[in-house]
C-alpha positions as CSV (number, residue, x, y, z in Angstrom):
1,M,108.3,112.6,115.2
2,I,106.0,111.2,112.5
3,D,102.5,112.4,111.9
4,L,100.1,109.5,112.5
5,T,96.9,111.6,112.1
6,T,97.5,112.7,108.6
7,T,94.5,112.6,106.2
8,A,96.7,112.8,103.1
9,A,95.7,110.6,100.2
10,R,99.1,108.9,100.6
11,P,100.3,109.3,104.2
12,P,104.1,109.4,104.2
13,V,104.3,107.1,107.3
14,I,103.1,104.1,105.3
15,E,104.3,105.1,101.8
16,D,106.9,103.3,99.7
17,P,110.3,105.0,100.0
18,T,110.7,105.2,96.3
19,N,107.4,107.1,96.0
20,L,108.5,109.5,98.8
21,W,111.9,110.2,97.4
22,I,111.4,109.9,93.6
23,V,108.0,109.4,92.1
24,H,105.8,111.8,94.2
25,P,108.2,114.7,94.1
26,L,108.5,114.4,90.3
27,S,104.7,114.1,89.9
28,E,104.2,117.1,92.1
29,R,106.4,119.2,89.8
30,L,104.2,118.2,86.9
31,L,101.0,119.0,88.6
32,P,100.8,122.8,88.2
33,A,101.5,122.5,84.4
34,A,98.8,119.8,84.1
35,L,96.3,121.9,85.9
36,R,97.0,125.0,83.7
37,A,96.7,122.9,80.6
38,G,93.4,121.5,81.7
39,I,94.5,117.9,81.1
40,H,92.0,115.3,82.3
41,P,93.3,112.7,84.8
42,N,92.1,109.8,82.7
43,A,94.3,111.2,79.9
44,V,97.3,111.0,82.2
45,S,96.4,107.4,83.1
46,F,96.4,106.5,79.4
47,A,99.7,108.4,78.8
48,G,101.2,106.3,81.6
49,M,100.0,103.2,79.8
50,G,101.6,104.5,76.7
51,L,105.0,104.8,78.5
52,G,104.5,101.2,79.5
53,M,104.1,100.2,75.9
54,L,107.3,102.0,75.0
55,S,109.0,100.3,77.9
56,G,107.8,97.0,76.5
57,Y,109.4,97.8,73.1
58,C,112.7,98.4,74.8
59,Y,112.4,95.2,76.9
60,W,111.7,93.3,73.7
61,H,115.3,94.0,72.8
62,W,116.7,93.2,76.3
63,Q,119.0,90.5,74.9
64,Q,120.7,93.1,72.7
65,G,122.4,94.9,75.5
66,P,122.0,96.6,79.0
67,L,121.1,100.0,77.5
68,W,117.8,98.5,76.2
69,I,117.0,97.2,79.7
70,L,118.0,100.6,81.2
71,A,115.7,102.4,78.8
72,G,112.8,100.1,79.6
73,F,113.4,100.7,83.3
74,V,113.5,104.5,82.9
75,L,110.3,104.4,80.8
76,M,108.6,102.4,83.5
77,I,109.6,105.0,86.1
78,G,107.9,107.5,83.8
79,W,104.8,105.4,84.0
80,H,105.0,105.4,87.8
81,I,105.2,109.2,87.7
82,M,102.1,109.4,85.5
83,D,100.4,107.0,87.8
84,G,101.2,109.3,90.7
85,L,100.1,112.4,88.8
86,D,96.7,111.2,87.7
87,G,95.4,110.8,91.2
88,K,96.9,114.1,92.3
89,L,95.4,115.8,89.3
90,A,92.0,114.2,89.9
91,R,91.9,115.5,93.5
92,A,93.3,119.0,92.6
93,S,90.8,119.5,89.7
94,G,87.8,117.9,91.4
95,K,87.5,115.3,88.7
96,T,87.7,112.2,90.9
97,S,85.2,109.5,89.9
98,P,84.5,105.7,90.3
99,L,85.3,105.3,86.6
100,G,88.5,107.1,86.9
101,R,89.6,104.9,89.7
102,V,88.9,101.8,87.6
103,I,90.7,103.3,84.6
104,D,93.7,104.0,86.7
105,G,93.8,100.4,88.0
106,V,93.2,98.8,84.6
107,C,95.9,101.0,83.0
108,D,98.3,99.9,85.8
109,Y,97.7,96.2,85.0
110,L,97.9,96.8,81.2
111,A,101.3,98.6,81.7
112,F,102.7,95.5,83.1
113,F,101.1,93.4,80.4
114,F,102.7,95.5,77.7
115,V,106.1,95.2,79.4
116,L,106.1,91.5,80.1
117,V,104.5,90.0,77.0
118,P,107.3,91.3,74.7
119,I,109.8,89.7,77.1
120,V,107.9,86.4,77.0
121,L,108.1,86.4,73.2
122,T,111.9,86.7,73.2
123,L,112.4,83.4,75.1
124,P,112.7,79.9,73.7
125,N,109.6,77.8,74.1
126,W,107.6,81.0,74.7
127,P,104.2,79.3,75.0
128,A,105.3,77.6,78.2
129,V,106.8,80.9,79.4
130,L,103.5,82.6,78.6
131,A,101.7,80.1,80.8
132,L,104.1,80.8,83.6
133,A,103.6,84.6,83.1
134,T,99.8,84.2,83.1
135,V,99.9,82.3,86.4
136,S,102.2,85.0,87.7
137,G,99.7,87.7,86.6
138,V,97.0,86.1,88.6
139,F,99.2,86.1,91.7
140,H,100.1,89.8,90.9
141,A,96.4,90.8,90.8
142,V,95.6,89.1,94.1
143,Q,98.7,90.4,95.9
144,S,98.1,93.9,94.6
145,A,94.4,93.9,95.6
146,W,95.4,92.8,99.1
147,Y,98.2,95.3,99.4
148,E,96.1,98.2,98.3
149,G,93.2,97.1,100.5
150,E,95.4,97.0,103.6
151,R,96.6,100.5,102.9
152,E,93.1,101.8,102.3
153,A,91.9,100.2,105.5
154,W,94.7,101.8,107.5
155,K,94.0,105.2,105.9
156,R,90.3,104.8,106.6
157,R,90.9,104.1,110.2
158,A,93.3,107.0,110.4
159,R,90.4,109.2,109.4
160,G,88.3,107.8,112.2
161,I,86.1,105.6,110.0
162,F,85.7,102.1,111.4
163,T,83.2,100.7,108.8
164,T,84.0,99.9,105.2
165,E,83.0,102.6,102.7
166,A,80.5,101.2,100.2
167,R,81.3,101.6,96.5
168,P,78.6,103.0,94.3
169,P,76.8,100.5,92.1
170,S,79.0,99.6,89.2
171,G,76.9,97.2,87.1
172,A,78.6,94.7,84.8
173,G,81.7,94.9,82.7
174,I,85.3,95.7,83.7
175,E,84.2,98.2,86.4
176,G,81.9,95.6,88.1
177,I,84.7,92.9,88.0
178,Y,87.2,95.3,89.4
179,N,85.0,96.3,92.2
180,L,84.1,92.7,93.0
181,V,87.7,91.7,93.3
182,E,88.5,94.7,95.4
183,S,85.6,94.1,97.8
184,R,86.7,90.5,98.4
185,L,90.4,91.1,98.9
186,G,90.6,94.8,99.7
187,N,89.4,97.2,102.3
188,A,87.5,94.7,104.5
189,A,86.1,95.2,108.0
190,R,88.1,93.3,110.7
191,P,87.8,92.8,114.4
192,I,90.1,95.8,115.0
193,D,87.4,98.0,113.5
194,G,84.9,97.0,116.1
195,A,87.5,97.5,118.9
196,L,88.4,101.0,117.7
197,A,84.7,101.9,117.2
198,A,84.1,100.9,120.9
199,D,87.1,103.0,122.1
200,P,88.3,105.5,119.5
201,R,90.8,107.0,121.9
202,R,93.0,104.0,121.2
203,L,93.4,105.0,117.5
204,P,96.8,106.7,118.0
205,A,98.1,103.5,119.6
206,Y,96.8,101.4,116.7
207,L,98.3,103.7,114.1
208,A,101.7,103.8,115.8
209,A,101.8,100.0,116.3
210,T,100.8,99.1,112.7
211,A,102.2,101.9,110.5
212,P,105.7,100.2,110.3
213,L,104.1,96.9,109.2
214,V,101.9,98.6,106.6
215,R,104.8,100.5,105.2
216,R,106.8,97.2,104.8
217,L,104.0,95.9,102.6
218,S,105.5,98.2,99.9
219,V,107.6,95.2,98.9
220,L,104.4,94.2,97.1
221,S,104.1,97.5,95.3
222,A,104.4,98.1,91.6
223,N,107.6,100.1,92.1
224,N,109.4,97.1,93.5
225,R,108.1,94.8,90.7
226,T,109.5,97.3,88.2
227,I,112.9,97.0,89.9
228,V,112.9,93.2,89.9
229,I,111.9,93.0,86.2
230,A,115.0,95.0,85.3
231,L,117.2,93.0,87.7
232,A,116.0,89.7,86.2
233,C,116.8,90.9,82.7
234,F,120.2,92.2,83.7
235,A,120.8,88.7,85.3
236,G,120.0,87.2,81.9
237,N,116.9,85.2,83.1
238,P,113.6,87.1,83.0
239,R,111.9,83.9,84.4
240,L,113.4,84.9,87.8
241,Y,110.8,87.7,88.0
242,W,107.8,85.4,87.5
243,Y,109.3,82.9,90.1
244,W,109.7,85.8,92.5
245,E,106.1,86.9,92.0
246,I,104.6,83.4,92.4
247,I,106.7,82.1,95.2
248,G,108.7,84.9,96.8
249,L,106.0,87.5,97.1
250,T,103.3,85.0,98.1
251,V,105.4,83.8,101.0
252,I,106.3,87.4,102.0
253,A,102.6,88.5,101.8
254,A,101.5,85.5,103.9
255,V,104.1,86.3,106.6
256,M,103.3,90.0,106.6
257,A,99.5,89.3,106.8
258,W,100.1,87.1,109.8
259,N,102.3,89.8,111.5
260,L,99.7,92.5,110.8
261,R,96.8,90.5,112.1
262,R,98.8,89.6,115.2
263,R,99.7,93.2,115.9
264,E,96.0,94.2,115.5
265,A,95.0,91.5,117.9
266,E,97.6,92.8,120.4
267,V,96.2,96.3,120.2
268,A,92.6,95.1,120.5
269,G,93.6,92.8,123.5
270,A,95.3,95.8,125.2
271,M,92.1,97.7,124.8
272,T,89.9,95.0,126.3
273,R,92.2,94.6,129.3
274,Q,91.9,98.3,130.2
275,P,89.9,99.0,133.4
276,E,86.4,100.1,132.6
277,S,87.0,103.5,134.2
278,A,89.9,104.2,131.8
279,R,87.9,103.3,128.7
280,V,85.0,105.5,129.6
281,G,87.2,108.3,131.0
282,G,85.9,107.9,134.5
């Protein structure tokens, strides 16, 4: 029996399996030591980005043998562990902040940048490949913003909040741009929010109906992109990763979005078809 009412930062019922089985258990093991050492969460974010840079150095040599690819892959796993640790550390130490959230997100994108650019430079006609990678990066940003937004919306509703949570004013610069993109593609108010606000007792039905779909969105997660980068290099054609990101993940995201909206509409429709006495508890 799964817990659909959890208020955890990362509810297991919608979490990526690789996070549940590998990344989060390892980051949990590091948390006590990080707390004792008084390490700031932002320092962990930057350390993770550093592992991304080391991974990029290994991937720069991907054509020299599979051990270089494997080393790059392992270092990226290390980055994922740091990415899991910084959030846990921020919450445990009471050092969460809007700036820290932005630093975490920017470091995540930069980690991929430091991994993929060296691969680009190893390929013939690299300027054309760089253009392909740049287009892929735009798709990556949009897909990730939507993916994280859907997860945040589900967690918000699980806590009984059916209105979007306003971000504090962020001004200009990277933080302002980051928040703007997130607000447009992320945790948005949808018709299901109004339906649940009108009848909160239907929340468990909504969570049960949509949790499997939200969990399947993890195909868009950074973890799975890390796996595909390694597989593309092992296959001898890193371009496969960028084609997968531009075409494959876009199609998958569109289909998943349609399925999720349809499931939400079904839940909302079942709510409106209830007799008035059932909805008011009469």
